[in-house]
N, C-alpha and C positions, 0 to 999 in steps of 0.2 A: 539865430544868435548863439545857440549852443556851440556851433562850430567856431565862432569868434572867441568864445570863452575857452575852448580847448586850445586854439592857436596861441592866445595870450598866456595861458598857463604853461604851455610848452616853451614859449619864448623865455619866460622867467626861469623855468627849470633848466633850460639849456645854458643860460648865462651862468647859473650856479655851477653847473657841471664843468664848464670851461674853467672857472676860477679854481675849483677843487683839483682839476687835472694839472693846472699850472703849479700847484703847491705840492703835488704828490712826490714823496721822496723817491730817489733813484738809487738802487743798490748796485754797486760794481762788483763783478765776480772776482773774488780773490783766488780762484782756482784756474783762471784762464789767462795765460801769459799774453795772448794776443790782444787782450783788452787794456794793456798797460804799456807805457814806454819806460824803459829802465836805463839808467846811466850809472856807471860805477866810478867815473872820474879817475883821479890819481890812485895808483895801487891796483893790483889785480886780485887782491884777496878780500874783495867785497862781493856779495852775491845776493840774489833773491830767488826763492823757489816758490812757485805757485802750487796750491793744492797740497801742502805739506801736512801730514797727519801728526799733529802734536801730541796725541794721546800716547804715542810711543815713548814720550819723555815724561809721562806721569802728570801732565798738565790737564786740569779739569776742563770739561766742555764749556765753551764761552757762553755767557748768558744770551738768550735769544737766538742761538744757533741750533740747527738740527743735525750738525755734523761736527767732527773734530778736525776739519781741514782748514787751513789758513795760508796766508801769504807769510813767508818767513824771510827776514832780512838779517844779514850778517856782515861784519866788516872787520878788517885787520886780524885775520885768522891765522896768519903764518908768521911765526917768530923769526924765520929766516929772511923775511922781507917786510919787517915791521915798519909801519908808516902811518902818519895821520891820513886817514882815508874814510870813505863811506859810500853810500848809495842813495839815489833819489828815484822814486817810482811815481809816475803820474798817470791817472786814468785817461785813456784816449777819448777824443771827441768832446771834451768838456771845456766850456768857456763860460764862466759865470759873470753876470752883471747884476746890479741891484742887490737887494738884501738876500742872504742865504744862510744856511746852516750846514756845516760839514762835520760828520761824526765818524770816528773810527774806534772800534773795539780792539784794544791793544794789550798785549802781555809782554813786558820786558823781563827777560830771564838773565840771571847772572849766577855765577858760582861763588860761594862764600863759606867761610867757617863761622857760621852764625852763632853768636854767643848771647847777646842781649839786645834789647830794643834800642839801646843808646849808641851802639857802634858795631862795626865789623871787626873781625879778628885781624891782627896784623898780617900783612902780606897777601890778603885776598881782596876780592872785589874787582870792579872793572871801571872803565871810564866811558862806556858806550852811552850814546844819547839817542832817544827815539822821539818822533813827533810828527807833526803835519803842518802844512802851509797852504796859503791861498795867494791869488794874484801872481801865480807862477807863469812865466813866459817862455820856459824851456831854456836850454843852453847850459844851465848849471847841472853837472853830472853828479855832484855831491855837495855836501854842505860844510864839511870840515875845513879847518885851516883858514888861509887867507881867501879873499874873494876870488872865486874861480869860475870861469865861464860867463855867459851872458844872461843867465837866468836872474829873475828878480823875485819879488814877492815878499810877503810877511810870513814868518814861520815860527813855530814854538816847539821846544823840545824839553824833555825831562830826563834826568839821569835814572837808570834802572835801580841803582843802589845808593845814591847820594855820595857825600864825601867831598864835593868840590868846595873850595874856599869861598867865603862870603865876599871877598874883595877881589876875586879873580877878574881880570880885564878881558878874558876871552870866553869863558864858559862858567856857568854855575848850575846848581841842581835843577833849577827851573829857569829857563832862559827864553827870551823873545829876541828875534832878529828881524831886521829889515834889509833887503838886498840879497846878494848871492850867497856868500859864505859866512862862516863863523869868525869874522874878523873884528878887530876892536871897533872899527868905524860902523859896523852893522849891529853891534851888540847893544841891546837896550838895558841899561843898568839903573835908570832913574827909579828910585823907590816908589814914586807916585804911579808908576805903570803897573805895579804889582799890588795885589789885594792884601798880602800878608803885612801886618803891622810890625814895625821895628821898635815900637814904644815898649819899654820895660823888659827888653830882651837883648842879649848880646849877639843874637844871630840876625843876619840880614834877611831882607824880604825874599831872597831867592834860595835860602839855605834850608835843607830838609830838617835841620834842627830847630827851626823857628816853630814856636808853639802852634802856629796856624796850620802847618803841615803835619805836625805831630798829632794833632787832634783829628784832622781830616783823614789821615792815612796811618792808623795805628798798626804796628807790626804784629802779624799773627804768629802763633807757635809754628815752628818749622814742620813738626810732625802733624799739624792740622791741615796742611794744604793737600787737598784731594785725598783726605783720609790717610795721609802718610805716603801715598804713592809717589808724589813729586820728589820728596827727599830720597826715598828708597831707590827709585829708577835712576835718578841723576847722581846718586852717591853724595848728596849734600851732607856735609859733616855736622856733628853735634845735633842729633835729632831732637834733643831737649831744648835747643836754643830758640831764639825769637828773631824774626825778621826785623831789620832796622826800622824804627819808627820814621814816619814822614816821607817815605819814598813811594814812587809810583810803581815799582817793580814787584814781581812775584804775586801778581793778582791781575785779573781782568779789569781794565779801566776803560771808561769811555772818554776819549779825548774829543773835545768839541770846540770848533771855532764858529762863532756867530757874528755875522755882519749886520749892523743896523746903521744905515746911512754911511757915514765915514768912520764909524767906530767898529773895531774888532774886539771881541771878548773871547778869551781862551779859558776853558774850564776842564777839569778832570773829574769825572763823575758829577756830583752836584756842587763841587767846590770851584768857584772862580779863581783863576790863577793870575791872569794879566789882562790889561785892557789898553789898547792903543787907539788913538784918534788922530785925524788930520787928513786934509785933502791931498797931502803929498804921499800918502801910503799907496802902495800898489795893491788895489783891492779887486780889480777885474781880471779875468783870465782863468787859467787852469788851476788845479789843486795838486798837492804833492804829499807824499809820505817820505820821511827821511830817517836814515839810521846811519850814524857815523861815530868814529872814534876820534876825539880831538887831541889825543896823545898818541905817541908811537909805541907805547908799551902794549904787549899782547897778554891776554888773560892766560892763567895757568892751564885752563881747560877751555879753549876757545869754542869747541863744539857746543858748549852749554851757555854761550853768551849770544843772545839773538833777540830780535823783536818780532813778535807775531801780530798779524792783523787779521782778525776773523770776520770782520764786518766793516764795510766802508759805504757810507750813505751820504748823499748830497741832496739837499732840499732847497729849492728856490722859494723864497717867501714873497707872496704878492704884496705890492705896494699898498699901504693903508688907503691911499686915495682911490685905488681901484676897488677895494673892498667897500669903501664908503659909497662910491657911485652905484655899486651893485645893490647895496642895502637901500640906498635912496630910491633906486629904480623899483626895487621890490616893494618898498613902502608906498611909493606913489601908485603902483599898480593895484594895491589891495583895495582901495575904495572903489575902483572901477570893477574889480572882480566881484565885490559885494553887490554893486548895483546890477551887474549882469546876472548874478544869482537870483536877485529879487524880481527881475523882469520875466514875463512869461516867454516861453520858447516861441520863436516864430519860424521854425523849420520842422 
């Protein structure tokens, strides 16, 4: 009977191991170009570099990382060929179904004459957007402008330094899209889709000036970032200034998309930003990172305008019914295990 006991114990343990393996997060190598498919779409002045050493620009090491290398995306970098353009990057061999979580550790960098937490100085700042998406079917080589290519999916982007209008019909500081590009028909502007309240404030639910974002993402002193190294190396002006409040840039942020059933929730760090639900959403398929400029203007120092991704992790979440069956099986086996323990050995 002891051998039967061992076999039963092994069976229960093996079932548990299978479940854990199914839920194990998978990290995609941001230093290996062969692991990703890249599209630059319209314009030739968008690019991605894998294994970029961001410490050369005074940026602190990303949390949870053992190196200072990352994937870096840039767009609209040449004033002689300025255009609405961007880039989309997708990990190879990934097609998700069911519930999942996608995480990316992102740094959005811009150049500015930082003065106060309330605003940027006149004539500086950028219009670049960075984010991630799911349900991607390929085809779309970039996300800016009108619907371009055959790609689909649901995707979310944030401005590196804010400043978009609360009533813009094409892009705002925090934006959700369904479909290929950043067109009016794909842009989700319904206040109910965003967590930020518009009650008691003049700022919209997607505006970095909304108190919701101001509280979640307070602007640090410029000279406090990486002990002053960031401002010094990049020649960021006004070292006594403060980064704009309510923006996602100039700090490492965890962008996360979580699918539960037919609902997607986008959050940055621990702050939920938007939630979309419905069977019409494109939820299955590949995932994507995106970086684009929705305007044709080029930053004064384009080499300092970019999006870094130091960590990209995808986790498939086991269905609750599977976990319930496993728990029930384990619970049902326990009385038998106890009886087997009480019986004398017969081998």
